[in-house]
Biotite code that builds the C-alpha atoms (Angstrom):
import biotite.structure as struc

atoms = struc.array([
    struc.Atom([143.201, -96.006, -136.399], chain_id="A", res_id=1, res_name="MET", atom_name="CA", element="C"),
    struc.Atom([144.024, -99.539, -137.486], chain_id="A", res_id=2, res_name="THR", atom_name="CA", element="C"),
    struc.Atom([143.160, -101.051, -140.835], chain_id="A", res_id=3, res_name="LEU", atom_name="CA", element="C"),
    struc.Atom([140.444, -103.175, -139.217], chain_id="A", res_id=4, res_name="ILE", atom_name="CA", element="C"),
    struc.Atom([138.845, -100.072, -137.693], chain_id="A", res_id=5, res_name="GLN", atom_name="CA", element="C"),
    struc.Atom([139.031, -98.317, -141.060], chain_id="A", res_id=6, res_name="LEU", atom_name="CA", element="C"),
    struc.Atom([137.338, -101.245, -142.798], chain_id="A", res_id=7, res_name="LEU", atom_name="CA", element="C"),
    struc.Atom([134.712, -101.422, -140.082], chain_id="A", res_id=8, res_name="GLU", atom_name="CA", element="C"),
    struc.Atom([133.965, -97.718, -140.504], chain_id="A", res_id=9, res_name="ALA", atom_name="CA", element="C"),
    struc.Atom([133.735, -98.282, -144.253], chain_id="A", res_id=10, res_name="GLY", atom_name="CA", element="C"),
    struc.Atom([131.198, -101.071, -143.748], chain_id="A", res_id=11, res_name="CYS", atom_name="CA", element="C"),
    struc.Atom([129.072, -98.937, -141.418], chain_id="A", res_id=12, res_name="TRP", atom_name="CA", element="C"),
    struc.Atom([129.109, -96.031, -143.839], chain_id="A", res_id=13, res_name="SER", atom_name="CA", element="C"),
    struc.Atom([128.207, -98.418, -146.684], chain_id="A", res_id=14, res_name="PHE", atom_name="CA", element="C"),
    struc.Atom([125.147, -99.511, -144.738], chain_id="A", res_id=15, res_name="GLY", atom_name="CA", element="C"),
    struc.Atom([124.149, -95.953, -143.827], chain_id="A", res_id=16, res_name="ALA", atom_name="CA", element="C"),
    struc.Atom([124.475, -94.811, -147.430], chain_id="A", res_id=17, res_name="SER", atom_name="CA", element="C"),
    struc.Atom([122.515, -97.798, -148.716], chain_id="A", res_id=18, res_name="ALA", atom_name="CA", element="C"),
    struc.Atom([119.697, -97.104, -146.255], chain_id="A", res_id=19, res_name="CYS", atom_name="CA", element="C"),
    struc.Atom([119.650, -93.464, -147.327], chain_id="A", res_id=20, res_name="CYS", atom_name="CA", element="C"),
    struc.Atom([119.459, -94.460, -150.985], chain_id="A", res_id=21, res_name="ALA", atom_name="CA", element="C"),
    struc.Atom([116.547, -96.801, -150.222], chain_id="A", res_id=22, res_name="VAL", atom_name="CA", element="C"),
    struc.Atom([114.826, -94.016, -148.270], chain_id="A", res_id=23, res_name="TYR", atom_name="CA", element="C"),
    struc.Atom([115.168, -91.702, -151.268], chain_id="A", res_id=24, res_name="PHE", atom_name="CA", element="C"),
    struc.Atom([113.664, -94.379, -153.556], chain_id="A", res_id=25, res_name="ASN", atom_name="CA", element="C"),
    struc.Atom([116.770, -94.854, -155.659], chain_id="A", res_id=26, res_name="ALA", atom_name="CA", element="C"),
    struc.Atom([116.640, -97.613, -158.250], chain_id="A", res_id=27, res_name="GLU", atom_name="CA", element="C"),
    struc.Atom([118.075, -100.936, -157.172], chain_id="A", res_id=28, res_name="LYS", atom_name="CA", element="C"),
    struc.Atom([121.081, -100.659, -159.464], chain_id="A", res_id=29, res_name="LYS", atom_name="CA", element="C"),
    struc.Atom([121.942, -97.230, -158.026], chain_id="A", res_id=30, res_name="ASP", atom_name="CA", element="C"),
    struc.Atom([121.739, -98.205, -154.366], chain_id="A", res_id=31, res_name="ILE", atom_name="CA", element="C"),
    struc.Atom([124.991, -100.171, -154.373], chain_id="A", res_id=32, res_name="VAL", atom_name="CA", element="C"),
    struc.Atom([126.886, -97.451, -156.226], chain_id="A", res_id=33, res_name="PHE", atom_name="CA", element="C"),
    struc.Atom([125.680, -94.748, -153.830], chain_id="A", res_id=34, res_name="GLY", atom_name="CA", element="C"),
    struc.Atom([126.606, -96.943, -150.867], chain_id="A", res_id=35, res_name="ALA", atom_name="CA", element="C"),
    struc.Atom([130.089, -97.562, -152.263], chain_id="A", res_id=36, res_name="VAL", atom_name="CA", element="C"),
    struc.Atom([130.582, -93.809, -152.660], chain_id="A", res_id=37, res_name="LEU", atom_name="CA", element="C"),
    struc.Atom([129.515, -93.268, -149.066], chain_id="A", res_id=38, res_name="GLY", atom_name="CA", element="C"),
    struc.Atom([132.064, -95.825, -147.981], chain_id="A", res_id=39, res_name="SER", atom_name="CA", element="C"),
    struc.Atom([134.800, -94.279, -150.113], chain_id="A", res_id=40, res_name="ILE", atom_name="CA", element="C"),
    struc.Atom([134.100, -90.778, -148.818], chain_id="A", res_id=41, res_name="GLY", atom_name="CA", element="C"),
    struc.Atom([134.112, -91.863, -145.186], chain_id="A", res_id=42, res_name="TRP", atom_name="CA", element="C"),
    struc.Atom([137.253, -93.983, -145.514], chain_id="A", res_id=43, res_name="VAL", atom_name="CA", element="C"),
    struc.Atom([139.102, -91.074, -147.171], chain_id="A", res_id=44, res_name="VAL", atom_name="CA", element="C"),
    struc.Atom([137.924, -88.750, -144.386], chain_id="A", res_id=45, res_name="PHE", atom_name="CA", element="C"),
    struc.Atom([138.909, -91.222, -141.662], chain_id="A", res_id=46, res_name="ALA", atom_name="CA", element="C"),
    struc.Atom([142.328, -91.806, -143.236], chain_id="A", res_id=47, res_name="ALA", atom_name="CA", element="C"),
    struc.Atom([143.060, -88.086, -143.315], chain_id="A", res_id=48, res_name="PHE", atom_name="CA", element="C"),
    struc.Atom([141.824, -87.641, -139.768], chain_id="A", res_id=49, res_name="LYS", atom_name="CA", element="C"),
    struc.Atom([143.878, -90.607, -138.518], chain_id="A", res_id=50, res_name="ALA", atom_name="CA", element="C"),
    struc.Atom([146.927, -89.262, -140.343], chain_id="A", res_id=51, res_name="GLY", atom_name="CA", element="C"),
    struc.Atom([146.889, -86.172, -138.150], chain_id="A", res_id=52, res_name="GLY", atom_name="CA", element="C"),
    struc.Atom([145.615, -83.761, -140.800], chain_id="A", res_id=53, res_name="GLY", atom_name="CA", element="C"),
    struc.Atom([143.089, -81.024, -140.206], chain_id="A", res_id=54, res_name="ALA", atom_name="CA", element="C"),
    struc.Atom([139.574, -82.356, -139.809], chain_id="A", res_id=55, res_name="GLU", atom_name="CA", element="C"),
    struc.Atom([138.182, -79.825, -142.297], chain_id="A", res_id=56, res_name="ALA", atom_name="CA", element="C"),
    struc.Atom([140.692, -81.016, -144.910], chain_id="A", res_id=57, res_name="PHE", atom_name="CA", element="C"),
    struc.Atom([139.528, -84.573, -144.279], chain_id="A", res_id=58, res_name="GLY", atom_name="CA", element="C"),
    struc.Atom([135.945, -83.489, -144.960], chain_id="A", res_id=59, res_name="TYR", atom_name="CA", element="C"),
    struc.Atom([137.126, -81.737, -148.128], chain_id="A", res_id=60, res_name="PHE", atom_name="CA", element="C"),
    struc.Atom([139.034, -84.800, -149.323], chain_id="A", res_id=61, res_name="ALA", atom_name="CA", element="C"),
    struc.Atom([136.173, -87.180, -148.538], chain_id="A", res_id=62, res_name="GLY", atom_name="CA", element="C"),
    struc.Atom([133.606, -85.005, -150.301], chain_id="A", res_id=63, res_name="ALA", atom_name="CA", element="C"),
    struc.Atom([135.960, -84.502, -153.264], chain_id="A", res_id=64, res_name="PHE", atom_name="CA", element="C"),
    struc.Atom([136.474, -88.265, -153.591], chain_id="A", res_id=65, res_name="ALA", atom_name="CA", element="C"),
    struc.Atom([132.759, -89.017, -153.367], chain_id="A", res_id=66, res_name="ALA", atom_name="CA", element="C"),
    struc.Atom([131.801, -86.231, -155.771], chain_id="A", res_id=67, res_name="ALA", atom_name="CA", element="C"),
    struc.Atom([134.510, -87.148, -158.269], chain_id="A", res_id=68, res_name="GLY", atom_name="CA", element="C"),
    struc.Atom([133.383, -90.765, -158.253], chain_id="A", res_id=69, res_name="ALA", atom_name="CA", element="C"),
    struc.Atom([129.742, -89.646, -158.564], chain_id="A", res_id=70, res_name="ALA", atom_name="CA", element="C"),
    struc.Atom([130.569, -87.562, -161.617], chain_id="A", res_id=71, res_name="GLU", atom_name="CA", element="C"),
    struc.Atom([132.420, -90.508, -163.161], chain_id="A", res_id=72, res_name="PHE", atom_name="CA", element="C"),
    struc.Atom([129.488, -92.831, -162.480], chain_id="A", res_id=73, res_name="LEU", atom_name="CA", element="C"),
    struc.Atom([127.090, -90.257, -163.920], chain_id="A", res_id=74, res_name="ALA", atom_name="CA", element="C"),
    struc.Atom([128.923, -90.375, -167.241], chain_id="A", res_id=75, res_name="VAL", atom_name="CA", element="C"),
    struc.Atom([129.313, -94.148, -167.279], chain_id="A", res_id=76, res_name="VAL", atom_name="CA", element="C"),
    struc.Atom([125.788, -95.008, -166.121], chain_id="A", res_id=77, res_name="MET", atom_name="CA", element="C"),
    struc.Atom([124.120, -92.052, -167.938], chain_id="A", res_id=78, res_name="ARG", atom_name="CA", element="C"),
    struc.Atom([122.334, -90.888, -164.794], chain_id="A", res_id=79, res_name="ARG", atom_name="CA", element="C"),
    struc.Atom([122.436, -87.588, -162.898], chain_id="A", res_id=80, res_name="PRO", atom_name="CA", element="C"),
    struc.Atom([125.380, -87.293, -160.528], chain_id="A", res_id=81, res_name="ALA", atom_name="CA", element="C"),
    struc.Atom([123.062, -86.439, -157.620], chain_id="A", res_id=82, res_name="THR", atom_name="CA", element="C"),
    struc.Atom([121.669, -89.983, -157.714], chain_id="A", res_id=83, res_name="VAL", atom_name="CA", element="C"),
    struc.Atom([125.064, -91.170, -156.482], chain_id="A", res_id=84, res_name="TYR", atom_name="CA", element="C"),
    struc.Atom([126.264, -88.064, -154.660], chain_id="A", res_id=85, res_name="LEU", atom_name="CA", element="C"),
    struc.Atom([123.447, -87.621, -152.147], chain_id="A", res_id=86, res_name="VAL", atom_name="CA", element="C"),
    struc.Atom([123.772, -91.063, -150.534], chain_id="A", res_id=87, res_name="PRO", atom_name="CA", element="C"),
    struc.Atom([127.533, -90.804, -151.010], chain_id="A", res_id=88, res_name="GLY", atom_name="CA", element="C"),
    struc.Atom([127.961, -87.793, -148.739], chain_id="A", res_id=89, res_name="ILE", atom_name="CA", element="C"),
    struc.Atom([125.474, -88.803, -146.035], chain_id="A", res_id=90, res_name="ILE", atom_name="CA", element="C"),
    struc.Atom([128.179, -90.312, -143.781], chain_id="A", res_id=91, res_name="PRO", atom_name="CA", element="C"),
    struc.Atom([130.151, -87.055, -143.962], chain_id="A", res_id=92, res_name="LEU", atom_name="CA", element="C"),
    struc.Atom([127.339, -84.710, -142.922], chain_id="A", res_id=93, res_name="VAL", atom_name="CA", element="C"),
    struc.Atom([128.393, -83.062, -139.641], chain_id="A", res_id=94, res_name="PRO", atom_name="CA", element="C"),
    struc.Atom([125.178, -83.805, -137.748], chain_id="A", res_id=95, res_name="GLY", atom_name="CA", element="C"),
    struc.Atom([127.053, -84.707, -134.576], chain_id="A", res_id=96, res_name="GLY", atom_name="CA", element="C"),
    struc.Atom([128.753, -81.317, -134.447], chain_id="A", res_id=97, res_name="GLY", atom_name="CA", element="C"),
    struc.Atom([125.438, -79.534, -134.853], chain_id="A", res_id=98, res_name="ILE", atom_name="CA", element="C"),
    struc.Atom([123.916, -81.681, -132.108], chain_id="A", res_id=99, res_name="PHE", atom_name="CA", element="C"),
    struc.Atom([126.776, -80.902, -129.705], chain_id="A", res_id=100, res_name="TYR", atom_name="CA", element="C"),
    struc.Atom([126.495, -77.196, -130.535], chain_id="A", res_id=101, res_name="MET", atom_name="CA", element="C"),
    struc.Atom([122.782, -77.151, -129.763], chain_id="A", res_id=102, res_name="MET", atom_name="CA", element="C"),
    struc.Atom([123.208, -79.186, -126.585], chain_id="A", res_id=103, res_name="ARG", atom_name="CA", element="C"),
    struc.Atom([125.900, -76.848, -125.303], chain_id="A", res_id=104, res_name="ALA", atom_name="CA", element="C"),
    struc.Atom([123.799, -73.797, -126.193], chain_id="A", res_id=105, res_name="ALA", atom_name="CA", element="C"),
    struc.Atom([120.769, -75.154, -124.344], chain_id="A", res_id=106, res_name="VAL", atom_name="CA", element="C"),
    struc.Atom([122.920, -75.850, -121.287], chain_id="A", res_id=107, res_name="ARG", atom_name="CA", element="C"),
    struc.Atom([124.277, -72.312, -121.412], chain_id="A", res_id=108, res_name="GLY", atom_name="CA", element="C"),
    struc.Atom([127.844, -73.402, -122.246], chain_id="A", res_id=109, res_name="GLU", atom_name="CA", element="C"),
    struc.Atom([128.371, -70.824, -124.962], chain_id="A", res_id=110, res_name="PHE", atom_name="CA", element="C"),
    struc.Atom([132.147, -71.206, -125.531], chain_id="A", res_id=111, res_name="PRO", atom_name="CA", element="C"),
    struc.Atom([131.635, -74.939, -126.131], chain_id="A", res_id=112, res_name="GLU", atom_name="CA", element="C"),
    struc.Atom([128.649, -74.194, -128.368], chain_id="A", res_id=113, res_name="ALA", atom_name="CA", element="C"),
    struc.Atom([130.723, -71.777, -130.458], chain_id="A", res_id=114, res_name="LEU", atom_name="CA", element="C"),
    struc.Atom([133.543, -74.285, -130.749], chain_id="A", res_id=115, res_name="SER", atom_name="CA", element="C"),
    struc.Atom([131.241, -77.099, -131.859], chain_id="A", res_id=116, res_name="ALA", atom_name="CA", element="C"),
    struc.Atom([129.382, -74.762, -134.224], chain_id="A", res_id=117, res_name="GLY", atom_name="CA", element="C"),
    struc.Atom([132.613, -73.575, -135.769], chain_id="A", res_id=118, res_name="TYR", atom_name="CA", element="C"),
    struc.Atom([133.708, -77.170, -136.340], chain_id="A", res_id=119, res_name="GLY", atom_name="CA", element="C"),
    struc.Atom([130.364, -78.063, -137.973], chain_id="A", res_id=120, res_name="ALA", atom_name="CA", element="C"),
    struc.Atom([130.474, -74.940, -140.139], chain_id="A", res_id=121, res_name="LEU", atom_name="CA", element="C"),
    struc.Atom([134.066, -75.663, -141.225], chain_id="A", res_id=122, res_name="ALA", atom_name="CA", element="C"),
    struc.Atom([133.067, -79.240, -142.124], chain_id="A", res_id=123, res_name="ALA", atom_name="CA", element="C"),
    struc.Atom([130.053, -78.058, -144.137], chain_id="A", res_id=124, res_name="ALA", atom_name="CA", element="C"),
    struc.Atom([132.077, -75.442, -146.033], chain_id="A", res_id=125, res_name="VAL", atom_name="CA", element="C"),
    struc.Atom([134.865, -77.936, -146.727], chain_id="A", res_id=126, res_name="ALA", atom_name="CA", element="C"),
    struc.Atom([132.344, -80.444, -148.051], chain_id="A", res_id=127, res_name="MET", atom_name="CA", element="C"),
    struc.Atom([130.717, -77.820, -150.266], chain_id="A", res_id=128, res_name="ALA", atom_name="CA", element="C"),
    struc.Atom([134.095, -76.822, -151.683], chain_id="A", res_id=129, res_name="LEU", atom_name="CA", element="C"),
    struc.Atom([135.060, -80.435, -152.318], chain_id="A", res_id=130, res_name="GLY", atom_name="CA", element="C"),
    struc.Atom([131.815, -81.114, -154.168], chain_id="A", res_id=131, res_name="ILE", atom_name="CA", element="C"),
    struc.Atom([132.013, -77.870, -156.168], chain_id="A", res_id=132, res_name="ALA", atom_name="CA", element="C"),
    struc.Atom([135.625, -78.398, -157.224], chain_id="A", res_id=133, res_name="ILE", atom_name="CA", element="C"),
    struc.Atom([135.037, -82.029, -158.183], chain_id="A", res_id=134, res_name="ALA", atom_name="CA", element="C"),
    struc.Atom([131.925, -81.126, -160.166], chain_id="A", res_id=135, res_name="SER", atom_name="CA", element="C"),
    struc.Atom([133.642, -78.226, -161.951], chain_id="A", res_id=136, res_name="SER", atom_name="CA", element="C"),
    struc.Atom([136.679, -80.346, -162.754], chain_id="A", res_id=137, res_name="THR", atom_name="CA", element="C"),
    struc.Atom([134.483, -83.118, -164.130], chain_id="A", res_id=138, res_name="ALA", atom_name="CA", element="C"),
    struc.Atom([132.594, -80.597, -166.285], chain_id="A", res_id=139, res_name="ARG", atom_name="CA", element="C"),
    struc.Atom([135.821, -79.171, -167.708], chain_id="A", res_id=140, res_name="ILE", atom_name="CA", element="C"),
    struc.Atom([137.188, -82.647, -168.453], chain_id="A", res_id=141, res_name="ILE", atom_name="CA", element="C"),
    struc.Atom([133.915, -83.713, -170.089], chain_id="A", res_id=142, res_name="THR", atom_name="CA", element="C"),
    struc.Atom([133.873, -80.629, -172.345], chain_id="A", res_id=143, res_name="LEU", atom_name="CA", element="C"),
    struc.Atom([137.537, -81.102, -173.241], chain_id="A", res_id=144, res_name="ALA", atom_name="CA", element="C"),
    struc.Atom([136.985, -84.756, -174.149], chain_id="A", res_id=145, res_name="VAL", atom_name="CA", element="C"),
    struc.Atom([133.953, -83.892, -176.291], chain_id="A", res_id=146, res_name="LYS", atom_name="CA", element="C"),
    struc.Atom([136.014, -81.249, -178.104], chain_id="A", res_id=147, res_name="GLY", atom_name="CA", element="C"),
    struc.Atom([133.824, -78.320, -177.138], chain_id="A", res_id=148, res_name="LYS", atom_name="CA", element="C"),
    struc.Atom([136.752, -76.086, -176.259], chain_id="A", res_id=149, res_name="PHE", atom_name="CA", element="C"),
    struc.Atom([138.199, -73.886, -178.941], chain_id="A", res_id=150, res_name="ARG", atom_name="CA", element="C"),
    struc.Atom([141.306, -71.752, -178.420], chain_id="A", res_id=151, res_name="ASN", atom_name="CA", element="C"),
    struc.Atom([140.982, -72.143, -174.687], chain_id="A", res_id=152, res_name="GLY", atom_name="CA", element="C"),
    struc.Atom([137.371, -70.902, -174.697], chain_id="A", res_id=153, res_name="LYS", atom_name="CA", element="C"),
    struc.Atom([134.156, -72.798, -174.651], chain_id="A", res_id=154, res_name="ARG", atom_name="CA", element="C"),
    struc.Atom([132.310, -72.996, -177.973], chain_id="A", res_id=155, res_name="ALA", atom_name="CA", element="C"),
    struc.Atom([130.079, -69.964, -178.526], chain_id="A", res_id=156, res_name="ALA", atom_name="CA", element="C"),
    struc.Atom([126.907, -71.956, -179.131], chain_id="A", res_id=157, res_name="LYS", atom_name="CA", element="C"),
    struc.Atom([127.151, -73.349, -175.605], chain_id="A", res_id=158, res_name="HIS", atom_name="CA", element="C"),
    struc.Atom([127.841, -70.139, -173.752], chain_id="A", res_id=159, res_name="MET", atom_name="CA", element="C"),
    struc.Atom([128.424, -66.452, -174.329], chain_id="A", res_id=160, res_name="VAL", atom_name="CA", element="C"),
    struc.Atom([129.227, -65.199, -177.835], chain_id="A", res_id=161, res_name="TYR", atom_name="CA", element="C"),
    struc.Atom([132.721, -63.818, -178.053], chain_id="A", res_id=162, res_name="PHE", atom_name="CA", element="C"),
    struc.Atom([133.393, -60.851, -180.360], chain_id="A", res_id=163, res_name="PRO", atom_name="CA", element="C"),
    struc.Atom([135.861, -62.834, -182.456], chain_id="A", res_id=164, res_name="GLU", atom_name="CA", element="C"),
    struc.Atom([133.130, -65.455, -183.139], chain_id="A", res_id=165, res_name="ASP", atom_name="CA", element="C"),
    struc.Atom([130.935, -62.898, -184.984], chain_id="A", res_id=166, res_name="VAL", atom_name="CA", element="C"),
    struc.Atom([131.664, -62.048, -188.624], chain_id="A", res_id=167, res_name="ASP", atom_name="CA", element="C"),
    struc.Atom([130.921, -58.723, -190.363], chain_id="A", res_id=168, res_name="ASN", atom_name="CA", element="C"),
    struc.Atom([127.241, -59.561, -190.997], chain_id="A", res_id=169, res_name="GLN", atom_name="CA", element="C"),
    struc.Atom([126.637, -60.496, -187.347], chain_id="A", res_id=170, res_name="GLY", atom_name="CA", element="C"),
    struc.Atom([126.588, -64.233, -187.914], chain_id="A", res_id=171, res_name="HIS", atom_name="CA", element="C"),
    struc.Atom([128.187, -66.539, -185.405], chain_id="A", res_id=172, res_name="THR", atom_name="CA", element="C"),
    struc.Atom([130.280, -69.396, -186.514], chain_id="A", res_id=173, res_name="GLY", atom_name="CA", element="C"),
])
């Protein structure tokens, strides 16, 4: 894949993500950011795929990049990350693989249907892992920056009370 083809794919994914954001009634200021994330995610995926890597790893990397950028924008813009993440991952959704699986199944070509279904499932799982890891990492970094970690544990008022946080009278502190 040449650089021109990569940029062209980025432009198409920008447009698709922008249209998705408009469809979901995103605010005007959020449409561009969601579209940029869609472009970033697709370009990362296409670069990994063109580099000869596993397609599922490309989906993981693209989703991780889009989700990480969405979490960053959520902090900067003080908006929920899903405002940016949903249009950002639209270009990565393996709709084509699901279509090919269903078409092969209807035609009675079950080995091809299983192959296409496996590819779509692998892409979906890789995307879910990329989003989950990026979101968890962003949450850990945010808590660390805010100083809500104490001795390697999260502060008791935000989570579970640890036995060492309770004094003799049962008070937490």
